[in-house]
Structure formats: C-alpha cells, structure tokens
MIVOLUM-722626 format. One record per atom (N, C-alpha, C, CB): x, y, z; residue in three letters. Coordinates in steps of 0.02 Angstrom, whole numbers, plus 50000, padded with zeros to 5 digits. Glycine has a CB too. Example, Ala and Ser with C-alpha at 12.3 -4.5 7.8 and 13.67 -1.06 7.14 Angstrom:
2
506604971650390ala 506154977550390ala 506604983550390ala 505654977650452ala 506424988850354ser 506844994750357ser 506455000250394ser 507044997050286ser 
REM end
This chain:
327
500414994050000met 500005000050000met 500435006350000met 499535000050061met 500965006350040arg 501415012250041arg 501755013149973arg 501945011450096arg 501925007449941arg 502245007949876arg 501765010949825arg 502485001049853arg 501125009049829leu 500625011849784leu 500565019349794leu 499955008449794leu 500545021549856ile 500495028649870ile 501105032449844ile 500405029949945ile 501705029449854phe 502315032649831phe 502315033349755phe 502925028649853phe 502115028049720val 502095028249647val 501585033449624val 501925021349618val 501015033749658leu 500505038549640leu 500755045649648leu 499875037449681leu 501055047149704leu 501315053849716leu 501885055549669leu 501555054649788leu 502315050649655leu 502865051849609leu 502605053349539leu 503335045849607leu 502075049949519ser 501795051149453ser 501485058049449ser 501265045849437ser 501175060149504leu 500875066849505leu 501395072349499leu 500475067749568leu 501975071049529val 502505076149528val 502875076149462val 502995074949585val 503025070149435ser 503465069649378ser 503115070649311ser 503805063049378ser 502455069849308ser 502115070449244ser 501675076549243ser 501705064149230ser 501575079449183ser 501165085349177ser 500425083749183ser 501295088749111ser 500225077649165ala 499535075449172ala 499525068349197ala 499155076049103ala 499085067149244tyr 499045060449274tyr 498335057949269tyr 499295060449347tyr 498245051949241ala 497585048949235ala 497435045149299ala 497535044349172ala 496975047549337leu 496795044449401leu 496235039549390leu 496595049849453leu 496375033149403thr 495865027949396thr 495445027449459thr 496185021249379thr 494885023949453val 494455022949511val 494825018949565val 493815019349491val 495185013649544gly 495555009549592gly 496085013449629gly 495865003649558gly 496465017649592asp 496985021649625asp 496665026549675asp 497405025449573asp 496115029549655ala 495785034449699ala 495535031049763ala 495205037849662ala 495245025049756ile 494985021549814ile 495555019449861ile 494585015349793ile 496085016549832asn 496645014449874asn 496975020349910asn 497165010749831asn 497045025849874tyr 497365031649905tyr 496925034449961tyr 497485037149851tyr 496265034749949ala 495815037350000ala 495795032850062ala 495115038249972ala 495765026250051leu 495745021650108leu 496395021850148leu 495615014550084leu 496955022650114ser 497595022950150ser 497635029150194ser 498185022950100ser 497355034650170lys 497365040750211lys 496875040150270lys 497185046850168lys 496295037050257val 495795036350310val 496055031650364val 495135033750282val 496355026050344his 496595021150393his 497195023750432his 496765014650359his 497515028850407gly 498085031550442gly 497935037250489gly 498595033650393gly 497315039850488asn 497175045550530asn 497015043350602asn 496595049650502asn 497025048150646val 496945046750717val 496245044150733val 497095053050759val 495745046950699his 495055044950714his 494945037550699his 494565049250674his 495185035250641thr 495075028250623thr 495485023650668thr 495275027050550thr 496095025650686arg 496495021550732arg 496155021050799arg 497205024550740arg 495845026550822ala 495485026350885ala 494885021650880ala 495245033350905ala 494535021750823gln 493975017150814gln 494205009850814gln 493605018650749gln 494785008550783gln 495045001750782gln 495234999550852gln 495645001150735gln 495515004150892glu 495675002450961glu 495045000851001glu 496055008250994glu 494495004350986gln 493865002851020gln 493614995951001gln 493335008251002gln 493694994050938val 493494987350916val 493904982050952val 493564986550840val 494564983150955asp 495004978350990asp 494824977851064asp 495734980250981asp 494684983651095ala 494504983551165ala 493844979951177ala 494454990751192ala 493364980851131ala 492724977351138ala 492804969851130ala 492214979951086ala 493254967751085arg 493374960551077arg 493724957651138arg 493784959251013arg 494204961351166asp 494514959151228asp 494004958651285asp 495094963851248asp 493544963451287asp 493024963251338asp 492574957151329asp 492594969651335asp 492434955251266ala 492034949251254ala 492414942951275ala 491854948751179ala 493054942751261arg 493454936951283arg 493474936551360arg 494164937251255arg 493494942251392ser 493494942351465ser 492834939651492ser 493614949451492ser 492274941651460ala 491624938951481ala 491574931451470ala 491054942551443ala 491874928951417arg 491864921751404arg 492274918051456arg 492134920251334arg 492834920851477ser 493254917451527ser 492914916951595ser 493924921051534ser 492444921551609arg 492094921251673arg 491614915451678arg 491724927751685arg 491474912151621met 491054906151623met 491444900051648met 490764904751554met 492114900451648leu 492524894951671leu 492594895351747leu 493214895051637leu 492874890051776phe 492974890051849phe 493534894851868phe 493134882851874phe 493484897251929ser 494004901651957ser 494374897852011ser 493694908251985ser 495034898352009leu 495474894852056leu 495834900052099leu 495984890352018leu 495804899152165his 496114903952211his 496614900252256his 495564907452255his 497194903152263leu 497724900452306leu 497874905552360leu 498364898752266leu 497884903252423thr 498034907652480thr 498524904152526thr 497384909552518thr 499064907652544asp 499554905152591asp 499654910552644asp 500234903252555asp 499434909052705gln 499454913952759gln 499934911652814gln 498744915152788gln 500434915652828tyr 500914914152882tyr 500814919252937tyr 501654914352855tyr 500794916753001gln 500684921053059gln 501194919353114gln 499964920353086gln 501484924653141tyr 501954923953197tyr 501644927453257tyr 502664926953179tyr 501484923553310tyr 501164926253370tyr 501704927853423tyr 500654921153399tyr 501484931453475asn 501944933553527asn 502174927653570asn 501624938853571asn 501774922353573cys 501954916553613cys 501514910653594cys 501894918153689cys 501714904553611pro 501274898853602pro 500674899453649pro 501654892153613pro 500084897853623phe 499474898353665phe 499344891353693phe 498864900953623phe 499244891253760ala 499174884753794ala 498634885253848ala 499844882553825ala 498454879453877val 497964879053930val 498244874753985val 497284876253905val 498144876754047ser 498384872954105ser 497794869554138ser 498754877654156ser 497794862954137phe 497244859254168phe 497304859254245phe 497234852154142phe 497894861154270ala 497984861454343ala 497644867654371ala 498734861554361ala 497714873154337thr 497424879454361thr 496804881554322thr 497944885054358thr 496654877854269phe 496094879454225phe 496144886554199phe 495424878454263phe 496734888054175gln 496854894554145gln 497174893554076gln 497314898854190gln 497064898654033ala 497354898453966ala 497754904753955ala 496804897653912ala 498294904153920gly 498714909953907gly 499354907753874gly 498854913753971gly 499874912053880cys 500524910253851cys 500824904353888cys 500994916253853cys 501154900253852gln 501424894153882gln 501924895753937gln 501774889853829gln 502354900653928asp 502864902353978asp 502534905254041asp 503364907353950asp 502004909154033asp 501674912054091asp 501334906654133asp 501154917254069asp 501024901854099leu 500694896454135leu 501204892054170leu 500264892354088leu 501784890954139ala 502304886854170ala 502584890354232ala 502874885354119ala 502624896954230ala 502884900654288ala 502404900554347ala 503034907954268ala 501764899654334met 501284899354388met 501344892854429met 500584899954361met 501624887954395gly 501704881554430gly 501044877754432gly 501964882654501gly 501024872754473gly 500414868754478gly 500584861754500gly 500044868654411gly 500214857154477ser 500304850154496ser 500864846754461ser 499674846354484ser 501254850554427gly 501824847754391gly 501674845954320gly 502064841754426gly 501034846754301gln 500864845554231gln 501064851554189gln 500124843954224gln 501354850054131ser 501534855454084ser 500904858054050ser 502044852954031ser 500874864554036pro 500294867253999pro 500224863853930pro 500374874953991pro 499594862953911phe 499454859653847phe 499414865153793phe 498794855453850phe 499854864553742val 499884869653689val 499314868653640val 500574869353651val 498914873953631leu 498364873853582leu 498554876853514leu 497764877553610leu 499024881453517arg 499234884753455arg 499964886553460arg 498794891053440arg 500364884553411asn 501064886253411asn 501174893653398asn 501444882053359asn 501784895753412gln 501934902753399gln 501944904253324gln 502624904553430gln 502154899553284asn 502154900353210asn 501604895853181asn 502864898353180asn 501164898953142thr 500634895153109thr 500644896653034thr 499934896853140thr 500404891952996asn 500374892752924asn 499744889352898asn 501014889852889asn 499364892952855thr 498754890252825thr 498784891052750thr 498124893752854thr 498754885452714phe 498764885552641phe 498094882952615phe 499364881152613phe 497754886952572val 497084885352548val 497074885652472val 496554890252578val 496784880352442val 496644880152371val 495884879552363val 497024874252334val 495564884352332ser 494834884252324ser 494654884852251ser 494504889852365ser 494104881652232leu 493854881652163leu 493124883652164leu 493964874752128leu 492924887952116asp 492244890352113asp 492014890052040asp 492174897552142asp 491484886352026gln 491214885651958gln 490474887651959gln 491304878351932gln 490304893151922pro 489594895051919pro 489184889851882pro 489514901951886pro 488584888651904leu 488124883851873leu 487524887451842leu 487884878451924leu 487074889651883leu 486494893251858leu 486704899951828leu 485984894251913leu 487244902751853gly 487484909151826gly 487744908751756gly 488014911751870gly 487844902551729leu 488074901951661leu 487564904751611leu 488214894651644leu 486924904651629leu 486414907551585leu 486534914951576leu 485704906251614leu 486644918451631arg 486764925651627arg 487434927051593arg 486754928851696arg 487944923251612leu 488614924451584leu 488644923151509leu 489124920251620leu 488294917951486ser 488294916551414ser 487964922051374ser 487954909751400ser 487404924751400glu 487074930251365glu 487494936651368glu 486384931551396glu 487834937651424asp 488284943451429asp 488844942951378asp 488564943951500asp 489124936951372tyr 489644935951322tyr 489384937051251tyr 489934928851327tyr 488794934551236ala 488504935451170ala 488384942851155ala 487844931651163ala 488154946651205ala 488034953751195ala 488684957451182ala 487684956751257ala 489204955951219arg 489844959451210arg 490164957551143arg 490314957851268arg 490084951151124arg 490374949151060arg 490024952551001arg 490334941451052arg 489364952951004arg 488994956250950arg 489124963750950arg 488244954850957arg 489234966651008thr 489414973751010thr 490084974850975thr 489454976251082thr 490574970550988ala 491224971150954ala 491154970250879ala 491714965950983ala 490744965350859asp 490634964250787asp 490284970250755asp 490234957850775asp 489824973250793ser 489474979150767ser 489954985050757ser 488914981150815ser 490414985950804leu 490914991350796leu 491364989950736leu 491334992050860leu 491544983650726ala 491964981850668ala 491584983150603ala 492184974550672ala 490944981450602glu 490544982750543glu 490474990250531glu 489854979450549glu 490494994150585gly 490475001350577gly 491075003950538gly 490435004750645gly 491665001250552leu 492255003150513leu 492175001050441leu 492895000050543leu 491924994950430thr 491824992550362thr 491314996950326thr 491594985250362thr 490794998950362ala 490285003250331ala 490575010050311ala 489695004350380ala 491015012750353asp 491335019050335asp 491755018350272asp 491775021550394asp 492125012750267asp 492525011550206asp 492065010750146asp 492965005350214asp 491525006950154ala 491065005950098ala 490745012450076ala 490525000850117ala 490585016750124lys 490285023250107lys 490785027550069lys 490055026950170lys 491415027350089leu 491925031150054leu 492015028549983leu 492595030850092leu 492045021949975val 492125018949908val 491525020749864val 492195011249913val 490925020449893glu 490325022149854glu 490335029449833glu 489695020549895glu 490555033849878thr 490595040949861thr 491075042149803thr 490805045049922thr 491645038849804ile 492135039749750ile 491865037049684ile 492795036249767ile 491565031149685arg 491295028249624arg 490735032549595arg 491045021149636arg 490285034849639asn 489745039249615asn 490015045749587asn 489245040649671asn 490565048249618gly 490865054349592gly 491145053449522gly 491415056649638gly 491475047749510phe 491725046249443phe 491145045749393phe 492135039749442phe 490615042349413leu 490035041549368leu 489715048249352leu 489515036849399leu 489625052449403arg 489325058949392arg 489765063249345arg 489215062649459arg 490425062749355tyr 490875066749314tyr 490815064749240tyr 491595065849337tyr 490855058349226phe 490845056249155phe 490145056649125phe 491125049249149phe 489635056149165glu 488955057449140glu 488885064749121glu 488425055449192glu 489165069249162ala 489155076349146ala 489575077849084ala 489395080449205ala 490145074549079val 490565075449019val 490195073248957val 491235071649027val 489855067448961ala 489475065048904ala 488905069848887ala 489185058048918ala 488565072448938ala 488025077348926ala 488305083648895ala 487655078948991ala 488895085748916glu 489205091648887glu 489375090548814glu 489835093648926glu 489615084448798gly 489765082948728gly 489145083048685gly 490105076148724gly 488595080148710val 487975080248671val 487735087448661val 487425076048706val 487765091348715ala 487545098348709ala 487985102248661ala 487535101748778ala 488635100748661lys 489085104148616lys 488935102548543lys 489815102348632lys 488795096148529glu 488605094248461glu 487955097548440glu 488555086648455glu 487465097648486ser 486825100948471ser 486935108348458ser 486335099848529ser 487375111448497glu 487505118548488glu 487815119848420glu 487975121148543glu 488275115548398ala 488585116348332ala 488065115648277ala 489155111348322ala 487635110548283glu 487115109648232glu 486625115448230glu 486735103048244glu 486425117848290leu 485955123348293leu 486265129848268leu 485685124248364leu 486915130648276thr 487255136648250thr 487195136848174thr 488005136748271thr 487305131048142glu 487215130748070glu 486495132048050glu 487445123848044glu 486025129448090gln 485325130548074gln 485135137848082gln 484885126248118gln 485445141448128val 485315148548137val 485545152348074val 485665151248200val 486145150548049his 486395153847988his 485915152547930his 487105151447971his 485695146347924val 485225144747869val 484575148447878val 485095137047866val 484325148747941ala 483705152247954ala 483765159647938ala 483485151348026ala 484325162747956glu 484415169847940glu 484405170947864glu 485075172447969glu 484745166447827ala 484745167147754ala 484045166247725ala 485235162047722ala 483665161347751arg 482995160047726arg 482525165747745arg 482725153447753arg 482655168947803glu 482245174647823glu 482355180447775glu 482405176747895glu 482985181647757gln 483145187047710gln 482825185947642gln 483905187747703gln 482745179547623asn 482435177947559asn 481675177647564asn 482705171347533asn 481415178547625gly 480695178547635gly 480385171647638gly 480375182347581gly 480795166447648val 480525159647650val 480195158247718val 481075154547637val 480505160747772ile 480235159747839ile 480135166547871ile 480705155347882ile 479785166447926thr 479645172747961thr 480165173848015thr 478945172547992thr 480115179748046asp 480565181448101asp 480445176848161asp 480465188848122asp 479835174648173ala 479685170248228ala 480025163448219ala 478925169248236ala 480045161048156asp 480385154648144asp 481135155148160asp 480295152448071asp 481445160648141arg 482155161548157arg 482275162048232arg 482425167848123arg 481815165448266leu 481885166148339leu 481835159448374leu 481365171048366leu 481395155048349arg 481335148448379arg 481995144548375arg 480765144448346arg 482345145048317val 482985141648310val 483505144748355val 483215141848236val 483495151348363gln 483985154648407gln 483855152848480gln 483955162348397gln 483215152148499val 483055150048567val 483315143048580val 482295150448581val 483225138548531ala 483485131748538ala 484245131848545ala 483275127448478ala 484575136348507leu 485305136948513leu 485505139348583leu 485585141748460leu 485135144248609ala 485295146848676ala 485185141348729ala 484855152948692ala 484655137348721asn 484545131848768asn 485105126748766asn 483865128548754asn 485335125148705ala 485885120348698ala 486525123148730ala 486015118748624ala 486645129648721his 487235132748752his 487175132648828his 487315140048727his 486575133948853gln 486475133748925gln 486565126748953gln 485775136348943gln 486335121748917gln 486425114848939gln 487165112948938gln 486035110048893gln 487535115348889arg 488255113848887arg 488615117048946arg 488565116248821arg 488435123248962val 488755126649019val 488575123149084val 488525134049022val 487935121149092ala 487735117649152ala 488075110949160ala 486975116749153ala 488145107249103ala 488485100749105ala 489215101549121ala 488395096949039ala 489535106749094his 490235108049109his 490325109749183his 490505113849065his 489875113749210ala 489915115449281ala 489805109249324ala 489395120949300ala 489335104949305glu 489215098749342glu 489825094249341glu 488605095149313glu 490165093949283ala 490775089849278ala 491325092549323ala 491015089549206ala 491395099149325glu 491915102149367glu 491765100949442glu 491975109649353glu 491125101449459ile 490925100249528ile 491055093049548ile 490185102049539ile 490885088349503ala 490995081249517ala 491735079749523ala 490675076849463ala 492145082549480arg 492875081449483arg 493155084249548arg 493225084749422arg 492955090349566ala 493195093249629ala 492975089149689ala 492945100549636ala 492365086449686ser 492125082349741ser 492535076049749ser 491385080549731ser 492715072849694val 493125066749697val 493805068349726val 493195063649627val 494135073549701leu 494805075249725leu 494795077249798leu 495105080849682leu 494265080949818asp 494215082949888asp 494095076849933asp 493655088149897asp 493705072049909thr 493555066149949thr 494175062049963thr 493035061849914thr 494605061349912ile 495205057249921ile 495785061249950ile 495415054149854ile 495695067849960gly 496215071749992gly 496725074749945gly 496565067650041gly 496545075949882met 496995079149834met 496755086249820met 497035075149768met 497195090349792ser 497025097249779ser 496535097749721ser 497665101349764ser 495985101349732ile 495495102049679ile 495715106949625ile 494835104249708ile 496235110849640gly 496485115649590gly 497045112949547gly 496715121749625gly 497235106649557asp 497775103549518asp 497485101049452asp 498115097749557asp 497605104849397asp 497345103049332asp 497715097249300asp 497365109049286asp 498285095149330ser 498655089649300ser 498335082849315ser 499365089649327ser 497865082649361ile 497525076449378ile 496905075749335ile 497345076249454ile 496895070749293gln 496325069349250gln 496015062749270gln 496535069349176gln 495355062749277leu 495005056649296leu 494945052049235leu 494305058249325leu 495135045849246glu 495095040949192glu 494405037749190glu 495645035449200glu 494155036749130glu 493475034249122glu 493405027349153glu 493285034149049glu 492925026449199pro 492815019849231pro 492365015549187pro 492505020749301pro 492665012149139thr 492275008349091thr 491855002949124thr 492735005249039thr 492134999549175gln 491774994249207gln 491174996949246gln 492234990249253gln 491275002549281leu 490725005549318leu 490175007949271leu 490975011349360leu 490375010849215leu 489875013149167leu 489495007349138leu 490205017349112leu 489855001749125ala 489514995849099ala 489034992949151ala 490034990549078ala 489244992849214asp 488794990349267asp 488184994849275asp 489174989849333asp 488295001349268ala 487735006049275ala 487235005249219ala 487995013249277ala 487465002849161ala 487015002049104ala 486614995649108ala 487405002249040ala 486774991149155gln 486424984849160gln 485714986049188gln 486804979949205gln 485244981849167pro 484564982649193pro 484524981049268pro 484074978149154pro 484054984049301met 483974983049373met 483724975849386met 483484988149403met 483984972649439pro 483744965949456pro 483044966349487pro 484224962449504pro 482744960449495asp 482084960449528asp 482144962549601asp 481764953449522asp 481574963849631arg 481574966849698arg 481894962149749arg 480864968549719arg 481744955649746ala 482004950949795ala 482764950349788ala 481684944049787ala 483004949849726ala 483724949349715ala 484084955749736ala 483884947749642ala 483774961449723ala 484074967849743ala 484114968349819ala 483674973749715ala 483594965949854ala 483604966149927ala 484154961749955ala 482924964049955ala 484224955649927arg 484754951149951arg 485444954149937arg 484694944249919arg 485534957049879asp 486174960049861asp 486334965949907asp 486184962249788asp 485824969849923ala 485934975549968ala 486134973250037ala 485294979949973ala 485814967950062glu 485984965350128glu 486694962650130glu 485494959850149glu 486924959650076asn 487594956750074asn 488134962050063asn 487644951550019asn 487964967450029arg 488464972450011arg 488434978750053arg 488384974249938arg 487964979150099arg 487914985250140arg 488064983450212arg 487204988350133arg 488674984850235pro 488864983050304pro 488474986850356pro 489594984350314pro 488184992550340glu 487804996150391glu 487174992250411glu 487615003150365glu 486914988050364ile 486344983950381ile 486554978550430ile 486024980750318ile 487134975350416arg 487384970350463arg 487554973550530arg 488014966850434arg 487804979650529gln 487964983150592gln 487324984150633gln 488304989850577gln 486784986250600ala 486164987350636ala 485884980750663ala 485644990650590ala 485944975350625gln 485694968950648gln 486094966550708gln 485724963750592gln 486754967350707leu 487174965350763leu 487024969550825leu 487914965850745leu 486904975950816ala 486724980250873ala 486064977950903ala 486684987550851ala 485594976050861tyr 484954973450886tyr 485054966950924tyr 484464972350828tyr 485454962350896asp 485584955950931asp 485924957150998asp 486014951350886asp 486374962051001ser 486714963651064ser 486214966051116ser 487264968851053ser 485744970351094ala 485244972851141ala 484794967251167ala 484804978251107ala 484624962451123val 484214956751145val 484594952551196val 484014952451084val 485244951451183ala 485644947451229ala 485724951051297ala 486344946051199ala 485784957651296val 485824961351359val 485174960651399val 485964968851346val 484604960951364arg 483964960151399arg 483914953251431arg 483384961351351arg 484124948051395arg 484094941351423arg 484574940651482arg 484264936151370arg 485174943651476ser 485644943351531ser 485364946551594ser 486304946651511ser 485014952151586gln 484724955451644gln 484154951351675gln 484464962351625gln 483784947851632leu 483264943451659leu 483564937651699leu 482824940751602leu 484094934651671phe 484424929051706phe 484764931351770phe 484924925651660phe 484944937751774ala 485264940351835ala 484794940251895ala 485524947451824ala 484144939651882met 483664939251936met 483654932351969met 482974940951911met 483954927351938leu 483974920651966leu 484494920352022leu 484134915451912leu 484424915752070pro 484934915152122pro 485584912452094pro 484684910452178pro 486124914152128glu 486784911752108glu 486894904752138glu 487344916652131glu 486974899952094val 487104893052115val 487794891152088val 486554888052089val 488274889852135asp 488964888552116asp 489194881952147asp 489434894252137asp 489614878452109phe 489964872652137phe 490614875052168phe 490094867252082phe 490754872852229gln 491354875052264gln 491734868952290gln 491164879752322gln 492394869552288ala 492834864452317ala 493404868052351ala 493094859452262ala 493654864952407asp 494164868452446asp 494634863252477asp 493834872852502asp 495274864652475tyr 495794860552508tyr 496184865152554tyr 496264857052456tyr 496274863052618thr 496624867152668thr 497164862952702thr 496124869952720thr 497754865852706his 498324862852742his 498524867652798his 498924861252694his 498524865152861val 498644869452919val 499234866852958val 498014869852965val 499674871352978asn 500234869753023asn 500194874353084asn 500924870652987asn 500304871553144gly 500334875553204gly 499684875953242gly 500554882353188gly 499124873053216gln 498484873053251gln 498354865853275gln 497904875653205gln 498344864953341ile 498314858153369ile 497644854853356ile 498444858353444ile 497094858653365phe 496424855853359phe 496134856053289phe 495964859353406phe 496524858153242leu 496304858153172leu 496674852653135leu 496434865053139leu 496324849053089pro 496664843953051pro 497194847053005pro 496164839753010pro 497724843352997glu 498264846052955glu 498044846652883glu 498884841652960glu 497684841952857asp 497424842152788asp 496674840852789asp 497794836852743asp 496304845152751ser 495584844252747ser 495344846952680ser 495224847752805ser 494784844252657trp 494484846752595trp 493734845652597trp 494794843052533trp 493384849352554tyr 492664848452548tyr 492444850352477tyr 492284852652602tyr 491874847952458ala 491554849652394ala 490814850352406ala 491704844352337ala 490504855452374gly 489794856452386gly 489514861752338gly 489674858552458gly 488904863652351val 488544868552310val 488314874152355val 487944865352273val 488434880352332ser 488204886152370ser 487654889752332ser 488794890852385ser 487174892352368val 486614896052340val 486584902852374val 485944892152348val 486564908152335glu 486544914852363glu 485944918652333glu 487204918652349glu 
REM end
C-alpha cells in the first residue's frame, strides 16, 4: 500500500498530466483514512470490545484461588488443666501447679495454605448472554469501520460516474450547439429571402441558447463532480494535472438493467455493512435484555476447597470439601 501511494505521488509530481483511475483513487483514500487518528481510535475501540468479550467468556470457566497465610504470634497459646487457665505457655509454666506442663493449643508460628475452586452453574445462563452481547457489540463496531470504508468507496465511484455522465452530457450539448449554430445561419438566410418569418428564426435561436445553457450547466456539473472526487480522496481540487480516467467497468455496470426486487434486497443486505451493523446492534440489545433477566435468578455455584494447616493443634493438618452454594 505504501508503495502504491509513493508511485501515485511520484507520478503526480513527475508528469504534467496524470490519469487517476477509480482503483487508485479508492486505494489512496482508504490509505489516508486508515492512517488518521480517528480511524485508529475506532480500531482500538473494536479491539477493546473484543478483549472485553473474551473476558466475559473466561468468566464462564471455573475460578481457582490460592492463599498462603503465615502468622507469627507473641507466644505459644496453651491451657493449664491444673489451674484451669489459658494463656502464654511460659506464663502458665511460671505459675506452677501440679507439675503438669501446659497443653499447647496453638504454636507461635502458624501457616495456613488454601486452594479453592468456584464454578458458576445457574449463573452460566447470565454469563453466556453477557458474552453474546459483548461479542455482538464488538462485531457491530467492526462493521461500523467497514461501513465507513464502503461509504467512502461508494462516494468515489458515484463521483466518477457523475463526472463522466456530465462530460457526456456536455459533449451532446456541444454537438447540438454546433448543429443549431448552422441552422441559425440557414434560418437567417431564409428569412432574408422571405422563406420563413422572424418568429421561425427566433425559435431556432432560442433552441441554440438552450443548447448553450445545457452545455454550460453540464460543464459546471463535471467540474463540481471532479472537485468532489479530488476533495474526497484528499487531493488538491485546483491541480489541473490530475485527470479522471473513464471507469469503463462502472459505466458498463450502471448500464445493466435493474434486478428484481428480491434479488436487489438480498444483494443490498450482502453488500451494505451498515445493515449488518444494525442487525448486530439489535442482537446485542436482545442478549443484554436476556442477561438482565437471568441476573434475577439466584447464584448457584459449585465450590471445592483444600486446606493445609500447620501450628493449630485442634485443626486437622489436611482437609477438603466439595459442595454447592446458593446465594
């Protein structure tokens, strides 16, 4: 693409006249549009929306949590069955008693390691609709970029068609003007010979004036269409070295008969990304509504937990459980 732009600019500089084709105009315009800040920002929004959809999809999977908690206390916690008191082991030993050592309930250093797993069950209904809504939103934004490109391409093609239709109309008007000029000379001669009246000559002169007016209007329409094309693709409208090349294929397509209504509707749906964008936006709204309805249901999750404890006498060193929670 950069090479095409370089060749195009080099041709504009090095040659006195450059024939700009429809394809070159479209490629040049799209390259400028895709390089501007606005389009890059739109593409970043599309990428962010797709990342958001992937994030919503990942929330349908189980979540795994790891916790390792280390605690250092001021002293071992113990209980003395001789005095029926609980406290620091050293304090209880200093109190004395029947000679029994205090029973340690908790060491000075403790460690708790927990692995827990949480898998939504009933919440998958809401999460799946949320994912569908976010995915369709991202697709809708992407179709918006495609629609902008399609609109730009359509504008350029229509500009070429309008220009050459105006040029053709100018040519027809010019030929009519030349023929009517000859007829005016003949009418003036016939009027002098008394063959026709003054009103007959005036009718031919009025027709000549109308043909001249049509030629001027067609020429102005051609200049307007050419300036519109150059302005759309970002080139100078005052550069007379740029000449639009006749789009033979577009003109041939324009001359084809219109398809039937059903075929035209199907072709429009396939070739118009703004229709797909609107449909995706509608599907996203429907998915959001369903997600909000499912959010009214209770949260039912499968949970599993494994715990390893060091330093707690009355707690098992290893334990685990599995169950279902409802909120």
